[in-house]
mmCIF file of the N, C-alpha and C atoms, coordinates in Angstrom:
data_MODEL
# 
_entry.id   MODEL 
# 
loop_
_atom_site.group_PDB 
_atom_site.id 
_atom_site.type_symbol 
_atom_site.label_atom_id 
_atom_site.label_alt_id 
_atom_site.label_comp_id 
_atom_site.label_asym_id 
_atom_site.label_entity_id 
_atom_site.label_seq_id 
_atom_site.pdbx_PDB_ins_code 
_atom_site.Cartn_x 
_atom_site.Cartn_y 
_atom_site.Cartn_z 
_atom_site.occupancy 
_atom_site.B_iso_or_equiv 
_atom_site.pdbx_formal_charge 
_atom_site.auth_seq_id 
_atom_site.auth_comp_id 
_atom_site.auth_asym_id 
_atom_site.auth_atom_id 
_atom_site.pdbx_PDB_model_num 
ATOM 1   N N  . UNK A 1 1  ? 73.357 72.139 -3.663  1.00 0.00 ? 1  UNK A N  1 
ATOM 2   C CA . UNK A 1 1  ? 74.498 73.025 -3.768  1.00 0.00 ? 1  UNK A CA 1 
ATOM 3   C C  . UNK A 1 1  ? 74.074 74.419 -3.326  1.00 0.00 ? 1  UNK A C  1 
ATOM 4   N N  . UNK A 1 2  ? 74.987 75.117 -2.774  1.00 0.00 ? 2  UNK A N  1 
ATOM 5   C CA . UNK A 1 2  ? 74.800 76.523 -2.436  1.00 0.00 ? 2  UNK A CA 1 
ATOM 6   C C  . UNK A 1 2  ? 75.798 77.275 -3.305  1.00 0.00 ? 2  UNK A C  1 
ATOM 7   N N  . UNK A 1 3  ? 75.367 77.617 -4.522  1.00 0.00 ? 3  UNK A N  1 
ATOM 8   C CA . UNK A 1 3  ? 76.309 78.155 -5.505  1.00 0.00 ? 3  UNK A CA 1 
ATOM 9   C C  . UNK A 1 3  ? 77.196 77.030 -5.995  1.00 0.00 ? 3  UNK A C  1 
ATOM 10  N N  . UNK A 1 4  ? 78.491 77.163 -5.805  1.00 0.00 ? 4  UNK A N  1 
ATOM 11  C CA . UNK A 1 4  ? 79.445 76.120 -6.203  1.00 0.00 ? 4  UNK A CA 1 
ATOM 12  C C  . UNK A 1 4  ? 79.882 75.258 -5.024  1.00 0.00 ? 4  UNK A C  1 
ATOM 13  N N  . UNK A 1 5  ? 79.236 75.442 -3.866  1.00 0.00 ? 5  UNK A N  1 
ATOM 14  C CA . UNK A 1 5  ? 79.640 74.738 -2.641  1.00 0.00 ? 5  UNK A CA 1 
ATOM 15  C C  . UNK A 1 5  ? 78.539 73.756 -2.242  1.00 0.00 ? 5  UNK A C  1 
ATOM 16  N N  . UNK A 1 6  ? 78.935 72.547 -1.813  1.00 0.00 ? 6  UNK A N  1 
ATOM 17  C CA . UNK A 1 6  ? 77.955 71.576 -1.331  1.00 0.00 ? 6  UNK A CA 1 
ATOM 18  C C  . UNK A 1 6  ? 77.235 72.120 -0.120  1.00 0.00 ? 6  UNK A C  1 
ATOM 19  N N  . UNK A 1 7  ? 75.923 71.838 -0.018  1.00 0.00 ? 7  UNK A N  1 
ATOM 20  C CA . UNK A 1 7  ? 75.143 72.264 1.141   1.00 0.00 ? 7  UNK A CA 1 
ATOM 21  C C  . UNK A 1 7  ? 75.546 71.424 2.342   1.00 0.00 ? 7  UNK A C  1 
ATOM 22  N N  . UNK A 1 8  ? 75.813 72.073 3.477   1.00 0.00 ? 8  UNK A N  1 
ATOM 23  C CA . UNK A 1 8  ? 76.197 71.388 4.706   1.00 0.00 ? 8  UNK A CA 1 
ATOM 24  C C  . UNK A 1 8  ? 75.204 71.783 5.788   1.00 0.00 ? 8  UNK A C  1 
ATOM 25  N N  . UNK A 1 9  ? 74.675 70.785 6.506   1.00 0.00 ? 9  UNK A N  1 
ATOM 26  C CA . UNK A 1 9  ? 73.707 71.042 7.569   1.00 0.00 ? 9  UNK A CA 1 
ATOM 27  C C  . UNK A 1 9  ? 74.404 71.624 8.789   1.00 0.00 ? 9  UNK A C  1 
ATOM 28  N N  . UNK A 1 10 ? 73.600 72.024 9.780   1.00 0.00 ? 10 UNK A N  1 
ATOM 29  C CA . UNK A 1 10 ? 74.151 72.539 11.023  1.00 0.00 ? 10 UNK A CA 1 
ATOM 30  C C  . UNK A 1 10 ? 75.005 71.521 11.749  1.00 0.00 ? 10 UNK A C  1 
ATOM 31  N N  . UNK A 1 11 ? 74.733 70.235 11.519  1.00 0.00 ? 11 UNK A N  1 
ATOM 32  C CA . UNK A 1 11 ? 75.527 69.162 12.129  1.00 0.00 ? 11 UNK A CA 1 
ATOM 33  C C  . UNK A 1 11 ? 76.726 68.788 11.256  1.00 0.00 ? 11 UNK A C  1 
ATOM 34  N N  . UNK A 1 12 ? 76.987 69.616 10.251  1.00 0.00 ? 12 UNK A N  1 
ATOM 35  C CA . UNK A 1 12 ? 78.122 69.437 9.336   1.00 0.00 ? 12 UNK A CA 1 
ATOM 36  C C  . UNK A 1 12 ? 78.000 68.193 8.442   1.00 0.00 ? 12 UNK A C  1 
ATOM 37  N N  . UNK A 1 13 ? 76.756 67.832 8.101   1.00 0.00 ? 13 UNK A N  1 
ATOM 38  C CA . UNK A 1 13 ? 76.514 66.738 7.161   1.00 0.00 ? 13 UNK A CA 1 
ATOM 39  C C  . UNK A 1 13 ? 76.232 67.313 5.784   1.00 0.00 ? 13 UNK A C  1 
ATOM 40  N N  . UNK A 1 14 ? 76.669 66.625 4.753   1.00 0.00 ? 14 UNK A N  1 
ATOM 41  C CA . UNK A 1 14 ? 76.363 67.033 3.386   1.00 0.00 ? 14 UNK A CA 1 
ATOM 42  C C  . UNK A 1 14 ? 74.971 66.526 3.012   1.00 0.00 ? 14 UNK A C  1 
ATOM 43  N N  . UNK A 1 15 ? 74.205 67.341 2.313   1.00 0.00 ? 15 UNK A N  1 
ATOM 44  C CA . UNK A 1 15 ? 72.897 66.954 1.815   1.00 0.00 ? 15 UNK A CA 1 
ATOM 45  C C  . UNK A 1 15 ? 72.930 67.043 0.299   1.00 0.00 ? 15 UNK A C  1 
ATOM 46  N N  . UNK A 1 16 ? 72.587 65.938 -0.365  1.00 0.00 ? 16 UNK A N  1 
ATOM 47  C CA . UNK A 1 16 ? 72.553 65.913 -1.823  1.00 0.00 ? 16 UNK A CA 1 
ATOM 48  C C  . UNK A 1 16 ? 71.112 65.787 -2.279  1.00 0.00 ? 16 UNK A C  1 
ATOM 49  N N  . UNK A 1 17 ? 70.736 66.539 -3.282  1.00 0.00 ? 17 UNK A N  1 
ATOM 50  C CA . UNK A 1 17 ? 69.387 66.511 -3.828  1.00 0.00 ? 17 UNK A CA 1 
ATOM 51  C C  . UNK A 1 17 ? 69.500 66.234 -5.308  1.00 0.00 ? 17 UNK A C  1 
ATOM 52  N N  . UNK A 1 18 ? 68.683 65.310 -5.810  1.00 0.00 ? 18 UNK A N  1 
ATOM 53  C CA . UNK A 1 18 ? 68.731 65.002 -7.231  1.00 0.00 ? 18 UNK A CA 1 
ATOM 54  C C  . UNK A 1 18 ? 67.370 64.555 -7.716  1.00 0.00 ? 18 UNK A C  1 
ATOM 55  N N  . UNK A 1 19 ? 67.192 64.603 -9.002  1.00 0.00 ? 19 UNK A N  1 
ATOM 56  C CA . UNK A 1 19 ? 65.963 64.128 -9.632  1.00 0.00 ? 19 UNK A CA 1 
ATOM 57  C C  . UNK A 1 19 ? 66.283 62.887 -10.444 1.00 0.00 ? 19 UNK A C  1 
ATOM 58  N N  . UNK A 1 20 ? 65.405 61.911 -10.339 1.00 0.00 ? 20 UNK A N  1 
ATOM 59  C CA . UNK A 1 20 ? 65.566 60.666 -11.087 1.00 0.00 ? 20 UNK A CA 1 
ATOM 60  C C  . UNK A 1 20 ? 64.315 60.400 -11.908 1.00 0.00 ? 20 UNK A C  1 
ATOM 61  N N  . UNK A 1 21 ? 64.475 59.645 -12.955 1.00 0.00 ? 21 UNK A N  1 
ATOM 62  C CA . UNK A 1 21 ? 63.306 59.148 -13.684 1.00 0.00 ? 21 UNK A CA 1 
ATOM 63  C C  . UNK A 1 21 ? 62.743 57.983 -12.890 1.00 0.00 ? 21 UNK A C  1 
ATOM 64  N N  . UNK A 1 22 ? 61.968 57.125 -13.484 1.00 0.00 ? 22 UNK A N  1 
ATOM 65  C CA . UNK A 1 22 ? 61.402 55.982 -12.777 1.00 0.00 ? 22 UNK A CA 1 
ATOM 66  C C  . UNK A 1 22 ? 62.507 55.131 -12.161 1.00 0.00 ? 22 UNK A C  1 
ATOM 67  N N  . UNK A 1 23 ? 62.276 54.665 -10.929 1.00 0.00 ? 23 UNK A N  1 
ATOM 68  C CA . UNK A 1 23 ? 63.205 53.775 -10.248 1.00 0.00 ? 23 UNK A CA 1 
ATOM 69  C C  . UNK A 1 23 ? 62.623 52.372 -10.354 1.00 0.00 ? 23 UNK A C  1 
ATOM 70  N N  . UNK A 1 24 ? 63.343 51.469 -11.005 1.00 0.00 ? 24 UNK A N  1 
ATOM 71  C CA . UNK A 1 24 ? 62.827 50.124 -11.269 1.00 0.00 ? 24 UNK A CA 1 
ATOM 72  C C  . UNK A 1 24 ? 62.522 49.360 -9.982  1.00 0.00 ? 24 UNK A C  1 
ATOM 73  N N  . UNK A 1 25 ? 63.397 49.442 -8.982  1.00 0.00 ? 25 UNK A N  1 
ATOM 74  C CA . UNK A 1 25 ? 63.205 48.708 -7.731  1.00 0.00 ? 25 UNK A CA 1 
ATOM 75  C C  . UNK A 1 25 ? 63.597 49.615 -6.568  1.00 0.00 ? 25 UNK A C  1 
ATOM 76  N N  . UNK A 1 26 ? 62.686 50.477 -6.111  1.00 0.00 ? 26 UNK A N  1 
ATOM 77  C CA . UNK A 1 26 ? 63.021 51.437 -5.068  1.00 0.00 ? 26 UNK A CA 1 
ATOM 78  C C  . UNK A 1 26 ? 63.433 50.797 -3.745  1.00 0.00 ? 26 UNK A C  1 
ATOM 79  N N  . UNK A 1 27 ? 62.864 49.645 -3.397  1.00 0.00 ? 27 UNK A N  1 
ATOM 80  C CA . UNK A 1 27 ? 63.239 48.971 -2.151  1.00 0.00 ? 27 UNK A CA 1 
ATOM 81  C C  . UNK A 1 27 ? 64.702 48.536 -2.216  1.00 0.00 ? 27 UNK A C  1 
ATOM 82  N N  . UNK A 1 28 ? 65.098 47.970 -3.323  1.00 0.00 ? 28 UNK A N  1 
ATOM 83  C CA . UNK A 1 28 ? 66.488 47.530 -3.502  1.00 0.00 ? 28 UNK A CA 1 
ATOM 84  C C  . UNK A 1 28 ? 67.431 48.731 -3.535  1.00 0.00 ? 28 UNK A C  1 
ATOM 85  N N  . UNK A 1 29 ? 67.042 49.798 -4.221  1.00 0.00 ? 29 UNK A N  1 
ATOM 86  C CA . UNK A 1 29 ? 67.872 51.001 -4.275  1.00 0.00 ? 29 UNK A CA 1 
ATOM 87  C C  . UNK A 1 29 ? 68.064 51.578 -2.878  1.00 0.00 ? 29 UNK A C  1 
ATOM 88  N N  . UNK A 1 30 ? 66.983 51.662 -2.086  1.00 0.00 ? 30 UNK A N  1 
ATOM 89  C CA . UNK A 1 30 ? 67.059 52.159 -0.717  1.00 0.00 ? 30 UNK A CA 1 
ATOM 90  C C  . UNK A 1 30 ? 68.048 51.329 0.095   1.00 0.00 ? 30 UNK A C  1 
ATOM 91  N N  . UNK A 1 31 ? 67.949 50.006 -0.014  1.00 0.00 ? 31 UNK A N  1 
ATOM 92  C CA . UNK A 1 31 ? 68.839 49.097 0.710   1.00 0.00 ? 31 UNK A CA 1 
ATOM 93  C C  . UNK A 1 31 ? 70.294 49.298 0.277   1.00 0.00 ? 31 UNK A C  1 
ATOM 94  N N  . UNK A 1 32 ? 70.526 49.378 -1.018  1.00 0.00 ? 32 UNK A N  1 
ATOM 95  C CA . UNK A 1 32 ? 71.887 49.550 -1.537  1.00 0.00 ? 32 UNK A CA 1 
ATOM 96  C C  . UNK A 1 32 ? 72.499 50.880 -1.104  1.00 0.00 ? 32 UNK A C  1 
ATOM 97  N N  . UNK A 1 33 ? 71.710 51.952 -1.175  1.00 0.00 ? 33 UNK A N  1 
ATOM 98  C CA . UNK A 1 33 ? 72.237 53.265 -0.788  1.00 0.00 ? 33 UNK A CA 1 
ATOM 99  C C  . UNK A 1 33 ? 72.607 53.303 0.686   1.00 0.00 ? 33 UNK A C  1 
ATOM 100 N N  . UNK A 1 34 ? 71.793 52.661 1.532   1.00 0.00 ? 34 UNK A N  1 
ATOM 101 C CA . UNK A 1 34 ? 72.066 52.659 2.970   1.00 0.00 ? 34 UNK A CA 1 
ATOM 102 C C  . UNK A 1 34 ? 73.289 51.817 3.339   1.00 0.00 ? 34 UNK A C  1 
ATOM 103 N N  . UNK A 1 35 ? 73.772 51.010 2.412   1.00 0.00 ? 35 UNK A N  1 
ATOM 104 C CA . UNK A 1 35 ? 74.991 50.231 2.639   1.00 0.00 ? 35 UNK A CA 1 
ATOM 105 C C  . UNK A 1 35 ? 76.254 51.070 2.428   1.00 0.00 ? 35 UNK A C  1 
ATOM 106 N N  . UNK A 1 36 ? 76.101 52.248 1.835   1.00 0.00 ? 36 UNK A N  1 
ATOM 107 C CA . UNK A 1 36 ? 77.248 53.123 1.582   1.00 0.00 ? 36 UNK A CA 1 
ATOM 108 C C  . UNK A 1 36 ? 77.606 53.833 2.881   1.00 0.00 ? 36 UNK A C  1 
ATOM 109 N N  . UNK A 1 37 ? 78.865 53.720 3.335   1.00 0.00 ? 37 UNK A N  1 
ATOM 110 C CA . UNK A 1 37 ? 79.269 54.394 4.570   1.00 0.00 ? 37 UNK A CA 1 
ATOM 111 C C  . UNK A 1 37 ? 78.962 55.894 4.520   1.00 0.00 ? 37 UNK A C  1 
ATOM 112 N N  . UNK A 1 38 ? 78.307 56.388 5.567   1.00 0.00 ? 38 UNK A N  1 
ATOM 113 C CA . UNK A 1 38 ? 77.980 57.800 5.652   1.00 0.00 ? 38 UNK A CA 1 
ATOM 114 C C  . UNK A 1 38 ? 76.571 58.142 5.213   1.00 0.00 ? 38 UNK A C  1 
ATOM 115 N N  . UNK A 1 39 ? 75.907 57.240 4.466   1.00 0.00 ? 39 UNK A N  1 
ATOM 116 C CA . UNK A 1 39 ? 74.529 57.494 4.044   1.00 0.00 ? 39 UNK A CA 1 
ATOM 117 C C  . UNK A 1 39 ? 73.611 57.164 5.217   1.00 0.00 ? 39 UNK A C  1 
ATOM 118 N N  . UNK A 1 40 ? 72.879 58.166 5.699   1.00 0.00 ? 40 UNK A N  1 
ATOM 119 C CA . UNK A 1 40 ? 71.980 57.976 6.837   1.00 0.00 ? 40 UNK A CA 1 
ATOM 120 C C  . UNK A 1 40 ? 70.554 57.707 6.406   1.00 0.00 ? 40 UNK A C  1 
ATOM 121 N N  . UNK A 1 41 ? 70.111 58.362 5.345   1.00 0.00 ? 41 UNK A N  1 
ATOM 122 C CA . UNK A 1 41 ? 68.733 58.225 4.884   1.00 0.00 ? 41 UNK A CA 1 
ATOM 123 C C  . UNK A 1 41 ? 68.689 58.488 3.394   1.00 0.00 ? 41 UNK A C  1 
ATOM 124 N N  . UNK A 1 42 ? 67.664 57.952 2.705   1.00 0.00 ? 42 UNK A N  1 
ATOM 125 C CA . UNK A 1 42 ? 67.592 58.096 1.255   1.00 0.00 ? 42 UNK A CA 1 
ATOM 126 C C  . UNK A 1 42 ? 66.504 59.044 0.799   1.00 0.00 ? 42 UNK A C  1 
ATOM 127 N N  . UNK A 1 43 ? 65.486 59.256 1.604   1.00 0.00 ? 43 UNK A N  1 
ATOM 128 C CA . UNK A 1 43 ? 64.378 60.099 1.178   1.00 0.00 ? 43 UNK A CA 1 
ATOM 129 C C  . UNK A 1 43 ? 63.422 59.394 0.235   1.00 0.00 ? 43 UNK A C  1 
ATOM 130 N N  . UNK A 1 44 ? 63.501 58.073 0.157   1.00 0.00 ? 44 UNK A N  1 
ATOM 131 C CA . UNK A 1 44 ? 62.585 57.344 -0.721  1.00 0.00 ? 44 UNK A CA 1 
ATOM 132 C C  . UNK A 1 44 ? 61.241 57.061 -0.055  1.00 0.00 ? 44 UNK A C  1 
ATOM 133 N N  . UNK A 1 45 ? 61.122 57.217 1.256   1.00 0.00 ? 45 UNK A N  1 
ATOM 134 C CA . UNK A 1 45 ? 59.848 57.126 1.975   1.00 0.00 ? 45 UNK A CA 1 
ATOM 135 C C  . UNK A 1 45 ? 59.027 55.908 1.550   1.00 0.00 ? 45 UNK A C  1 
ATOM 136 N N  . UNK A 1 46 ? 59.564 54.751 1.750   1.00 0.00 ? 46 UNK A N  1 
ATOM 137 C CA . UNK A 1 46 ? 58.923 53.506 1.315   1.00 0.00 ? 46 UNK A CA 1 
ATOM 138 C C  . UNK A 1 46 ? 57.996 52.946 2.389   1.00 0.00 ? 46 UNK A C  1 
ATOM 139 N N  . UNK A 1 47 ? 56.829 52.481 1.957   1.00 0.00 ? 47 UNK A N  1 
ATOM 140 C CA . UNK A 1 47 ? 55.866 51.789 2.821   1.00 0.00 ? 47 UNK A CA 1 
ATOM 141 C C  . UNK A 1 47 ? 55.442 52.604 4.041   1.00 0.00 ? 47 UNK A C  1 
ATOM 142 N N  . UNK A 1 48 ? 55.177 53.904 3.837   1.00 0.00 ? 48 UNK A N  1 
ATOM 143 C CA . UNK A 1 48 ? 54.771 54.724 4.978   1.00 0.00 ? 48 UNK A CA 1 
ATOM 144 C C  . UNK A 1 48 ? 53.349 55.269 4.850   1.00 0.00 ? 48 UNK A C  1 
ATOM 145 N N  . UNK A 1 49 ? 52.683 55.037 3.715   1.00 0.00 ? 49 UNK A N  1 
ATOM 146 C CA . UNK A 1 49 ? 51.321 55.559 3.575   1.00 0.00 ? 49 UNK A CA 1 
ATOM 147 C C  . UNK A 1 49 ? 50.528 54.696 2.592   1.00 0.00 ? 49 UNK A C  1 
ATOM 148 N N  . UNK A 1 50 ? 49.211 54.882 2.647   1.00 0.00 ? 50 UNK A N  1 
ATOM 149 C CA . UNK A 1 50 ? 48.314 54.156 1.748   1.00 0.00 ? 50 UNK A CA 1 
ATOM 150 C C  . UNK A 1 50 ? 47.756 55.030 0.638   1.00 0.00 ? 50 UNK A C  1 
ATOM 151 N N  . UNK A 1 51 ? 47.821 56.361 0.829   1.00 0.00 ? 51 UNK A N  1 
ATOM 152 C CA . UNK A 1 51 ? 47.301 57.308 -0.157  1.00 0.00 ? 51 UNK A CA 1 
ATOM 153 C C  . UNK A 1 51 ? 48.335 58.410 -0.382  1.00 0.00 ? 51 UNK A C  1 
ATOM 154 N N  . UNK A 1 52 ? 48.548 58.757 -1.641  1.00 0.00 ? 52 UNK A N  1 
ATOM 155 C CA . UNK A 1 52 ? 49.422 59.875 -2.000  1.00 0.00 ? 52 UNK A CA 1 
ATOM 156 C C  . UNK A 1 52 ? 48.595 60.863 -2.806  1.00 0.00 ? 52 UNK A C  1 
ATOM 157 N N  . UNK A 1 53 ? 48.645 62.122 -2.427  1.00 0.00 ? 53 UNK A N  1 
ATOM 158 C CA . UNK A 1 53 ? 47.950 63.175 -3.163  1.00 0.00 ? 53 UNK A CA 1 
ATOM 159 C C  . UNK A 1 53 ? 49.005 64.083 -3.761  1.00 0.00 ? 53 UNK A C  1 
ATOM 160 N N  . UNK A 1 54 ? 49.026 64.160 -5.079  1.00 0.00 ? 54 UNK A N  1 
ATOM 161 C CA . UNK A 1 54 ? 49.999 64.981 -5.797  1.00 0.00 ? 54 UNK A CA 1 
ATOM 162 C C  . UNK A 1 54 ? 49.285 66.223 -6.291  1.00 0.00 ? 54 UNK A C  1 
ATOM 163 N N  . UNK A 1 55 ? 49.652 67.370 -5.744  1.00 0.00 ? 55 UNK A N  1 
ATOM 164 C CA . UNK A 1 55 ? 49.035 68.628 -6.153  1.00 0.00 ? 55 UNK A CA 1 
ATOM 165 C C  . UNK A 1 55 ? 49.751 69.230 -7.337  1.00 0.00 ? 55 UNK A C  1 
ATOM 166 N N  . UNK A 1 56 ? 48.983 69.682 -8.297  1.00 0.00 ? 56 UNK A N  1 
ATOM 167 C CA . UNK A 1 56 ? 49.540 70.349 -9.468  1.00 0.00 ? 56 UNK A CA 1 
ATOM 168 C C  . UNK A 1 56 ? 48.898 71.722 -9.587  1.00 0.00 ? 56 UNK A C  1 
ATOM 169 N N  . UNK A 1 57 ? 49.339 72.501 -10.532 1.00 0.00 ? 57 UNK A N  1 
ATOM 170 C CA . UNK A 1 57 ? 48.851 73.873 -10.674 1.00 0.00 ? 57 UNK A CA 1 
ATOM 171 C C  . UNK A 1 57 ? 47.329 73.934 -10.830 1.00 0.00 ? 57 UNK A C  1 
ATOM 172 N N  . UNK A 1 58 ? 46.763 73.057 -11.667 1.00 0.00 ? 58 UNK A N  1 
ATOM 173 C CA . UNK A 1 58 ? 45.328 73.149 -11.947 1.00 0.00 ? 58 UNK A CA 1 
ATOM 174 C C  . UNK A 1 58 ? 44.530 71.917 -11.538 1.00 0.00 ? 58 UNK A C  1 
ATOM 175 N N  . UNK A 1 59 ? 45.183 70.877 -11.026 1.00 0.00 ? 59 UNK A N  1 
ATOM 176 C CA . UNK A 1 59 ? 44.457 69.691 -10.618 1.00 0.00 ? 59 UNK A CA 1 
ATOM 177 C C  . UNK A 1 59 ? 45.306 68.912 -9.607  1.00 0.00 ? 59 UNK A C  1 
ATOM 178 N N  . UNK A 1 60 ? 44.821 67.739 -9.243  1.00 0.00 ? 60 UNK A N  1 
ATOM 179 C CA . UNK A 1 60 ? 45.600 66.874 -8.366  1.00 0.00 ? 60 UNK A CA 1 
ATOM 180 C C  . UNK A 1 60 ? 45.367 65.426 -8.783  1.00 0.00 ? 60 UNK A C  1 
ATOM 181 N N  . UNK A 1 61 ? 46.279 64.577 -8.349  1.00 0.00 ? 61 UNK A N  1 
ATOM 182 C CA . UNK A 1 61 ? 46.184 63.146 -8.627  1.00 0.00 ? 61 UNK A CA 1 
ATOM 183 C C  . UNK A 1 61 ? 46.189 62.423 -7.282  1.00 0.00 ? 61 UNK A C  1 
ATOM 184 N N  . UNK A 1 62 ? 45.287 61.463 -7.122  1.00 0.00 ? 62 UNK A N  1 
ATOM 185 C CA . UNK A 1 62 ? 45.224 60.676 -5.894  1.00 0.00 ? 62 UNK A CA 1 
ATOM 186 C C  . UNK A 1 62 ? 45.591 59.235 -6.247  1.00 0.00 ? 62 UNK A C  1 
ATOM 187 N N  . UNK A 1 63 ? 46.603 58.727 -5.582  1.00 0.00 ? 63 UNK A N  1 
ATOM 188 C CA . UNK A 1 63 ? 47.050 57.354 -5.817  1.00 0.00 ? 63 UNK A CA 1 
ATOM 189 C C  . UNK A 1 63 ? 46.809 56.579 -4.538  1.00 0.00 ? 63 UNK A C  1 
ATOM 190 N N  . UNK A 1 64 ? 46.009 55.488 -4.630  1.00 0.00 ? 64 UNK A N  1 
ATOM 191 C CA . UNK A 1 64 ? 45.710 54.652 -3.470  1.00 0.00 ? 64 UNK A CA 1 
ATOM 192 C C  . UNK A 1 64 ? 46.445 53.338 -3.605  1.00 0.00 ? 64 UNK A C  1 
ATOM 193 N N  . UNK A 1 65 ? 46.941 52.842 -2.489  1.00 0.00 ? 65 UNK A N  1 
ATOM 194 C CA . UNK A 1 65 ? 47.667 51.577 -2.459  1.00 0.00 ? 65 UNK A CA 1 
ATOM 195 C C  . UNK A 1 65 ? 46.719 50.425 -2.675  1.00 0.00 ? 65 UNK A C  1 
# 
């Protein structure tokens, strides 16, 4: 949101941002969301890397596939 207005890209697309707790089946959720007319991408970034490094204020976490 930009104040009380939905954020719109230069191509006039709406972008929604949200936080979720654990997703039980992210592959299924990605598939279901992409079935909704107008949804182009989900941002779930599935199966694209073998290592994830999460940086925090005082440490980091490394998760290997």
